C-alpha positions in Angstrom: 87.7 93.5 77.4 86.4 93.1 81.0 82.8 92.5 81.6 80.5 94.1 84.1 80.0 90.5 85.7 84.4 90.2 85.8 84.0 93.5 87.8 81.4 92.5 90.1 83.1 89.4 90.7 85.9 91.2 91.6 83.5 93.5 94.2 81.9 90.8 95.9 85.2 89.2 96.6 86.2 92.4 98.3 82.7 93.1 100.0 82.8 90.5 102.8 86.5 92.2 104.0 84.8 95.8 104.4 82.0 94.0 106.4 84.1 92.6 109.3 86.0 95.7 108.9 82.9 97.9 109.4 82.2 95.2 112.6 84.9 95.9 114.1 85.1 99.7 113.6 81.7 99.6 115.2 82.2 97.3 118.4 84.8 100.0 119.4 83.5 103.3 118.3 79.6 103.4 118.5 78.8 100.3 120.5 81.7 100.0 123.1 82.2 96.1 123.5 86.0 96.0 124.4 88.2 97.7 126.2 91.8 97.9 124.7 93.4 95.2 126.2 90.5 92.9 124.6 91.2 94.2 121.5 94.9 93.8 121.7 94.1 90.1 122.5 91.8 89.4 119.4 94.9 90.7 117.3 97.1 88.4 119.4 94.4 85.7 119.1 94.5 86.4 115.3 98.6 85.9 114.6 99.3 82.9 116.9 95.4 80.8 115.9 93.8 82.2 112.8 96.9 82.9 110.4 98.9 79.7 111.2 95.5 77.9 110.1 95.3 80.1 107.4 98.0 79.7 106.3 98.8 75.8 106.4 95.3 75.0 105.0 96.6 77.5 101.8 99.8 75.7 101.3 98.5 72.2 101.9 96.0 72.7 98.5 98.9 73.9 96.4 101.3 71.8 94.6 104.2 72.1 95.3 105.3 69.8 91.7 103.5 71.9 88.9 104.6 75.3 90.0 106.3 77.8 87.7 109.6 78.7 88.8 110.7 81.3 86.3 107.4 83.8 87.4 108.5 82.3 91.4 112.2 83.5 90.9 110.9 86.4 89.0 109.1 87.3 92.5 112.1 86.4 94.7 114.5 89.3 92.1 111.9 91.7 93.2 111.4 91.1 96.9 115.1 91.4 96.9 115.9 94.1 95.2 113.1 95.5 97.8 115.0 94.2 100.3 118.4 95.5 98.6 117.1 99.6 98.7 115.4 99.9 102.0 118.9 98.2 103.4 121.0 101.0 101.6 118.8 103.9 102.7 118.8 103.0 106.0 122.7 102.4 105.9 122.7 106.0 104.3 120.1 107.3 106.9 121.7 105.4 110.2 120.3 106.3 112.8 117.8 108.6 111.6 114.2 108.7 112.0 114.6 105.0 112.8 115.4 104.1 109.7 115.9 100.0 110.9 112.7 99.9 111.9 111.2 101.9 108.5 112.8 99.4 106.3 111.0 97.3 108.0 107.8 98.7 107.1 108.7 100.0 103.7 109.4 96.0 102.5 106.2 95.1 103.6 104.1 97.7 101.7 106.6 97.7 98.4 106.8 93.5 98.1 103.8 91.8 100.1 100.7 92.1 98.1 96.8 91.0 99.0 97.1 88.3 96.3 94.5 85.9 96.9 91.3 88.5 97.5 91.9 91.1 94.6 94.4 89.0 92.2 92.9 85.3 91.8 88.8 86.6 90.9 90.5 89.8 88.5 93.3 88.2 86.8 91.3 84.8 86.1 88.7 87.2 84.4 91.5 88.8 82.9 94.2 85.9 81.3 91.7 82.8 82.6 92.9 80.2 84.7 96.5 79.9 83.8 96.9 83.4 84.8 95.5 82.4 88.4 97.5 79.4 89.3 100.0 82.0 89.6 98.3 84.4 91.2 98.3 81.2 94.0 101.7 80.2 93.6 102.7 83.5 94.3 100.9 84.0 97.0 101.9 80.4 98.6 105.5 81.1 98.5 104.7 84.7 100.0 103.5 83.0 103.0 106.4 79.9 103.4 109.0 82.2 102.8 108.6 86.0 102.9 106.4 86.3 105.9 108.6 83.9 108.4 111.2 85.7 106.7 109.5 89.7 108.0 109.3 88.2 111.8 112.3 87.8 111.4 113.0 90.8 111.2 110.5 91.9 113.8 112.0 90.1 116.1 115.1 91.0 115.8 114.3 94.6 116.1 112.2 93.7 119.5 115.4 92.3 120.6 117.1 95.0 120.1 115.0 97.5 121.1 114.3 96.0 124.9 117.9 94.5 124.9 116.7 91.4 124.3 120.3 89.6 123.7 120.2 89.8 127.3 123.8 91.5 127.7 123.3 95.5 128.3 126.8 97.1 129.3 125.9 100.6 130.6 122.5 101.8 132.0 119.7 101.5 130.1 117.6 104.4 129.1 113.5 103.8 128.8 111.4 105.6 127.3 107.6 106.3 127.0 107.9 104.1 123.9 109.6 101.2 126.0 107.3 101.1 128.5 104.4 101.1 126.2 105.8 98.2 124.0 105.6 96.4 127.9 102.1 97.0 128.5 100.4 96.6 125.5 102.6 93.3 124.3 103.8 95.2 120.9 100.9 97.3 120.4 102.7 100.4 121.3 104.5 101.7 118.0 108.5 101.3 119.2 111.3 102.7 116.9 114.6 101.1 117.7 116.7 103.7 116.6 115.3 106.5 118.7 115.9 104.8 121.7 119.6 103.5 120.7 120.2 107.6 119.6 118.4 108.8 123.3 121.1 106.7 125.0 123.9 107.7 123.6 122.6 111.1 123.1 121.9 111.3 126.8 125.4 110.8 128.0 124.1 107.8 130.1 125.9 104.8 128.5 125.7 102.5 125.1 123.6 99.6 124.6 125.9 96.7 123.3 124.7 93.3 122.3 126.6 90.7 121.8 125.1 88.6 118.1 124.8 85.1 119.5 122.7 85.2 122.7 120.4 87.9 120.8 120.5 85.1 117.6 120.0 82.5 120.2 116.9 84.0 121.3 115.1 84.7 118.3 115.7 81.9 116.6 114.2 80.0 119.5 111.4 82.4 119.7 110.7 81.9 115.8 110.5 78.3 116.6 107.8 78.4 118.8 106.2 81.0 116.2 103.4 79.0 114.7 103.3 81.2 112.2 106.6 79.6 111.0 106.3 75.9 111.4 102.6 76.2 110.2 104.6 77.1 106.5 107.3 74.2 107.2 104.0 71.5 108.0 102.7 72.5 105.0 105.2 72.6 102.7 106.1 68.9 103.5 102.5 67.6 103.6 102.0 68.9 100.0 105.4 67.0 98.9 104.0 64.4 100.3 100.4 64.3 99.3 100.7 64.9 96.1 104.1 62.6 95.4 102.2 59.4 96.8 98.9 60.8 96.1 97.1 60.7 100.0 94.6 63.1 101.0 94.5 64.0 104.3 91.5 62.1 106.6 87.8 64.1 106.6 87.9 64.6 109.9 91.3 66.6 109.7 90.5 68.8 107.1 87.2 69.9 108.4 89.1 70.7 111.8 91.8 72.3 110.2 89.3 74.2 107.9 87.0 75.5 110.8 90.0 77.6 112.2 91.2 78.7 109.2 88.3 80.2 107.5 88.5 83.3 110.5 92.2 84.3 109.0 90.9 86.5 106.4 87.9 87.8 108.5 89.2 88.1 111.5 92.7 90.1 110.6 90.2 92.6 108.9 88.3 92.7 112.1 91.4 93.3 113.8 91.9 96.4 111.8 88.1 97.4 112.1 89.2 97.4 116.6 92.5 99.2 115.8 91.0 102.1 113.4 88.6 103.0 115.9 90.8 103.4 118.4 92.5 105.6 116.7 92.3 109.8 116.8 91.7 109.9 113.3 90.2 107.7 110.5 93.6 108.1 108.1 95.3 107.4 111.3 99.0 107.8 110.2 98.3 111.6 108.3 98.0 112.2 104.9 101.4 112.2 104.3 102.3 108.5 105.7 99.0 107.6 103.4 101.0 108.9 100.0 103.9 107.5 100.8 102.5 104.3 101.1 100.6 104.3 98.8 103.3 105.3 96.6 105.4 102.4 97.7 102.5 100.5 97.1 102.6 101.3 93.0 102.6 97.5 92.0 98.3 97.6 91.8 97.3 94.9 94.0 96.7 96.0 97.2 98.3 95.2 100.1 99.0 92.3 102.4 96.6 91.8 105.6 99.1 90.1 107.7 101.3 92.4 107.2 98.9 94.6 108.7 98.4 92.3 112.0 101.9 90.9 112.6 102.8 94.9 112.4 100.2 95.2 115.1 101.5 92.3 117.1 104.6 93.5 117.4 104.1 97.2 117.5 105.5 99.0 114.5 103.9 101.4 112.0 100.4 99.5 112.3 98.8 102.7 111.3 100.7 103.2 108.1 99.7 99.0 107.1 96.2 99.9 108.1 95.9 102.4 105.9 97.5 100.8 102.9 95.7 97.8 103.3 92.1 100.3 103.6 92.8 101.9 101.0 94.6 100.4 98.8 92.1 97.5 98.9 89.9 100.3 97.3 91.4 101.4 94.6 93.3 98.7 93.4 90.6 97.3 91.0 90.6 100.8 88.9 94.3 100.6 88.8 94.2 97.0 87.3 91.8 97.8 84.9 93.8 100.6 84.1 96.9 98.4 83.8 94.5 96.0 81.6 93.2 98.4 79.1 97.1 100.4 78.6 98.6 96.1 77.9 96.0 95.6 75.5 97.5 98.8 72.8 100.6 97.4 73.4 
């Protein structure tokens, strides 16, 4: 059975997250330190500086030759099943209610976990170091495979929303959501299918994008995204370091860790800034909160990075922030309940 000391370790790992969250929240809600434009700039800093360094520093410290590939394969299958389910649902819904956009958010909710903050200390307490190592391996693969794929989906959606392929036939109907996207640099919540449907239904013409120009533009943007090549460079260096037992110079390691240590804290701080700008504490409403928690039924809380990326690309950041906040709170009792039930099986 889990001892009280083990529970305290998990709570101690979670408490700093909410400290950073509350600092961000009060700095806007009470102290008025930041304007909306400055809040958006802080989130952009997190996306392009804190998160890439955090990912690189995390990946390079994991031995790629000691991974349990059965567990990695099982995790991959589960995520692929989620992708298949979301794709089938989006195809069934067609252009209704931004189906493609919601399928991206659905994947984030159902498949991307915050394995490190809660998973590592709790599973170590439950089953020992071998379980902790498995969770870390899953987190590494999530950082170097699934987050880049999520960014690809965001970029494809963004290219479609704003006609990024450069081949628009017929007049383009501009909606207030599209204007918000342009002004906020991704901070607005844009529904791809709503824009396209408005263009068709309004009789003003249809937005048609040629595939290769769009794919080329998206590919170039991803190639310049530090979150993508941080994962690639991290894997390459980890393979070299663990194959030939080469270590980084201390000055390089120290420089990387100065930035990487800001990743989790600044992500939660940015979420607090976002919460403070909403009219309600539960920004997405009770219905969407229930849906998000239902999709998050796997017990481990929502990935913090998924909120950061959703905020930057302007897609359902309110839903992701609520999932992170409440998912982290309820994950501990749910995991303990799982552990107790499995003890009787």
